[in-house]
C-alpha positions in Angstrom: 72.3 96.7 -8.3 75.4 96.0 -10.5 76.2 99.7 -10.7 76.3 99.9 -6.8 79.0 97.2 -6.4 81.8 99.1 -8.3 80.9 102.3 -6.3 81.1 100.4 -3.0 84.4 98.8 -4.0 85.8 102.2 -5.0 84.8 103.7 -1.7 86.3 100.8 0.2 89.6 101.2 -1.7 89.7 105.0 -0.8 89.1 104.2 2.9 91.7 101.4 2.9 94.3 103.6 1.2 93.7 106.3 3.8 94.2 104.0 6.7 97.9 103.6 6.2 98.5 107.4 6.7 99.3 108.9 10.1 96.3 110.7 11.6 96.3 114.4 11.5 95.3 116.5 14.5 95.2 120.1 15.5 97.4 120.9 18.5 95.3 121.4 21.7 92.2 120.4 19.9 90.5 119.6 23.2 90.4 122.4 25.7 91.4 121.7 29.3 88.5 120.5 31.5 87.3 123.0 34.0 89.2 123.0 37.3 86.9 122.1 40.1 88.0 122.5 43.7 86.2 122.0 47.0 87.5 124.8 49.1 85.7 123.9 52.3 83.4 121.1 53.3 82.7 120.7 57.0 80.2 120.6 59.8 79.9 123.3 62.4 77.8 123.5 65.5 76.7 126.9 66.9 74.1 128.6 69.0 71.9 131.3 67.3 69.1 133.6 68.3 66.5 135.0 65.9 63.3 137.1 66.4 60.5 134.8 65.3 56.9 136.0 65.0 56.1 136.6 68.7 59.4 136.1 70.5 63.1 135.4 70.1 64.1 131.8 69.6 67.4 130.5 71.0 68.5 127.6 68.9 71.3 125.0 68.8 72.1 124.5 65.2 74.3 122.2 63.1 75.7 123.8 59.8 76.9 121.9 56.8 79.2 124.2 54.9 80.2 123.6 51.3 82.4 126.0 49.4 83.4 125.3 45.8 85.3 127.0 43.0 85.3 126.1 39.2 87.5 127.8 36.7 87.6 127.1 32.9 90.6 127.3 30.6 89.2 130.6 29.2 89.2 132.2 32.6 85.5 132.0 33.5 84.8 131.1 37.1 81.9 129.9 39.2 82.2 130.2 43.0 79.6 128.7 45.3 79.1 129.2 49.0 76.4 126.9 50.3 75.2 125.8 53.6 72.3 123.9 55.2 71.3 124.3 58.8 69.3 122.0 61.0 68.5 122.3 64.7 66.1 122.8 67.6 65.1 126.0 69.3 63.2 127.2 72.4 61.2 130.4 72.7 62.6 132.8 75.3 59.2 133.9 76.6 56.9 131.0 76.1 59.3 128.0 76.2 57.7 126.7 73.0 59.8 124.3 71.0 60.8 124.8 67.3 62.5 122.8 64.6 64.9 124.9 62.5 65.8 124.4 58.9 67.7 126.8 56.7 69.4 126.7 53.3 71.7 129.4 51.9 73.3 129.6 48.5 75.5 132.4 47.1 76.9 131.9 43.5 78.9 134.6 41.6 80.0 133.9 38.0 82.6 135.9 36.2 83.8 135.7 32.6 87.5 135.9 31.9 87.6 139.4 30.4 90.2 141.8 31.7 87.6 144.1 33.3 85.8 141.1 35.0 82.6 141.6 33.0 80.2 140.2 32.4 79.5 139.3 36.0 76.4 137.6 37.6 75.7 136.9 41.2 72.7 135.2 42.8 71.9 134.7 46.4 69.1 132.8 48.1 68.5 132.4 51.8 65.5 130.3 53.0 64.6 130.1 56.7 61.9 127.6 57.9 61.3 127.5 61.6 58.5 125.1 62.4 56.7 125.4 65.8 55.7 122.4 67.7 52.2 122.3 69.3 50.7 125.8 69.4 54.0 127.5 68.5 53.8 129.5 65.3 55.6 128.6 62.1 57.9 131.2 60.6 59.3 131.3 57.1 61.6 133.9 55.5 63.2 134.0 52.1 65.6 136.5 50.6 66.4 136.3 46.9 68.8 138.6 45.1 70.3 138.8 41.6 72.9 141.2 40.3 74.2 141.3 36.7 76.8 143.5 35.0 77.0 143.2 31.2 80.2 143.1 29.1 80.2 146.9 28.9 80.2 147.3 32.7 76.6 148.4 32.9 74.4 147.0 35.7 71.5 145.3 33.9 69.9 143.4 36.8 69.7 144.5 40.4 66.9 142.6 42.1 66.1 142.0 45.8 63.0 140.2 47.1 62.2 139.5 50.7 59.2 137.5 51.9 58.3 136.6 55.5 55.3 134.8 56.9 54.2 134.0 60.4 51.5 131.4 60.7 49.7 131.1 64.0 48.0 127.9 64.8 
């Protein structure tokens, strides 16, 4: 125990002696925070027609559009184009009613290299049209992914499409 006291006192003196000196720092030690910008953010109403299982559905839709851009100090960027859709539709032939929901997301990402590589892009589009009463439900989903490595070679090129029509 007695040996620890001189050691603690010695460490305290070293710390105290260092406190009167100006701190040293490396210039630009902290990189700039990524720049985030909302490019567009608005609501839009529109009419739309889509083939749906048995018939074409005419819909009145409300879109929420959000477009953002983020860039880092090193030149990497993320861009996102996203919208959600809600509305109601009516079948042209049957007069059946439908509730419409859709989400869409497109996101490219690029590193700051002069050639623009590596580069990655993903895309997802989900359609869900729910029929009221005896009207069928319709779902559609598109998913894509595309990647180019640092050498400029395409390493991923993927597209998947699923569609289902559920009769009641």
